C-alpha positions, -999 to 999 in steps of 0.1 A, spaced: -278 -251 -325 -311 -265 -313 -325 -229 -312 -316 -223 -348 -333 -255 -360 -363 -247 -338 -366 -213 -355 -361 -229 -389 -389 -254 -381 -413 -226 -372 -405 -207 -404 -408 -238 -426 -441 -248 -408 -456 -213 -415 -444 -214 -451 -457 -249 -457 -491 -239 -444 -492 -209 -468 -481 -230 -497 -507 -257 -491 -534 -230 -488 -524 -215 -521 -530 -247 -540 -560 -249 -562 -587 -273 -549 -590 -305 -569 -626 -312 -558 -642 -338 -536 -628 -324 -504 -630 -295 -480 -621 -272 -509 -656 -277 -523 -671 -263 -491 -653 -230 -495 -662 -227 -532 -631 -244 -547 -653 -269 -566 -670 -242 -586 -642 -240 -611 -636 -267 -636 -601 -273 -649 -603 -281 -686 -566 -284 -694 -537 -297 -675 -520 -278 -647 -503 -246 -655 -467 -238 -651 -474 -218 -620 -492 -247 -604 -464 -271 -612 -439 -247 -597 -460 -243 -566 -461 -281 -563 -424 -283 -566 -418 -256 -540 -442 -272 -517 -424 -306 -519 -390 -289 -513 -403 -270 -483 -419 -302 -470 -387 -321 -473 -368 -293 -455 -395 -293 -428 -390 -331 -424 -352 -327 -423 -355 -301 -395 -376 -324 -374 -352 -353 -379 -322 -331 -370 -339 -316 -340 -348 -351 -328 -312 -363 -331 -299 -332 -314 -323 -335 -285 -315 -372 -282 -277 -366 -281 -280 -336 -257 -303 -353 -232 
């Protein structure tokens, strides 16, 4: 069971990294250094950006849940 949650944690970690890197830079941070600050957003966020935000939050919550469950399993086993 611990092995399954460890594999899930690795998958969620990689997915979370990719999702965060796909976000559009809002400016004022490291995204400006890589050219993200060149574009100006006139309107609000698009539907795709909002969906990307939602997916990122869900994957982040699943990642956190995996860490909590793994911690509890390791505490109970050891």
